[in-house]
N, C-alpha and C positions, 0 to 999 in steps of 0.2 A: 503493498500500500504506501503511494508517496505521500512524503511530506509537505503540509502544507505551505504556502508560499512565506506565511511570517512568522512562521515557528521560531521563539527561539531569540525572537530579534528585537532591541530593546523597542517598547512603546513609545511612537512620537518621536523617536531621531536616529539617529545614524551609529553605526558601532564607532568606539572611540579611538581615536588616532592612536599610533605608536608612542607619541610621546605623552600624551594624556594616560596612555598606560604605565611609561616608564616612572610620570613623577607619583601616580597613583601607589606605585612599588615602596617609590621611596617615602611616601607618608605612612603606609601604611608599616616598613620597616622599621622607620623611625620611631612611631606609637610602639611596636610591639617590645624594639630594645629598650625604652626609653623605662616601660612599665618594669620591664627585666632589670633593668639598671636601679628602678629605685630599690627593687626588695633586694639585692646583691648587695648592692651598695651602702643599703642599711642596715642590713644583717652586719654586713662586714665590718662598717665604722660602729657598730656598737660592740660587736666584738674587739675590738682591738682600743676599746673604752673612751672612743670620741663624744661626747655630749655638745649639745647647745651648735654653737656657730660649726664648730670642727667638723660635727655630723654632717651638718649642711653641705658645707662645701664637700667633705669626700664625696657625701652620695651625689651632689651634683656633679664631678669630674666623671664618676662612672656612669649616670644617667648620659650624659655627652657622648662620652665613648661609646657606649653600649648600642647609642640611639644611632649614632651616627655610622658607625660602624655595618650594621644590620639593615640601616637604611641603603647603605651603598649595596651590599649585597642583593637585598631584595629589586633595588630599581635594576641592576645588570642581568638579573634570575629576567626579570619582566623585559628589558629589552632583549635577549636573547628567543625569549618567544614571539617576538613582533616578527 
């Protein structure tokens, strides 16, 4: 049985282009990496005995590093899929 012509398409619009997919991959990766960085950086900072501002600085560094690196990997993966 043939598939209908509009099946699976985005209603009311075209499919996203390659740059939009790469940008979405970067943003999703940054969000996932940032959330992971909050957990890992927070727990690591607490284990090291940091409190207050030092804990926030440590957590912020880990969030930035993991968010950026995972965002780049997700963006590259989406670019390879285009």
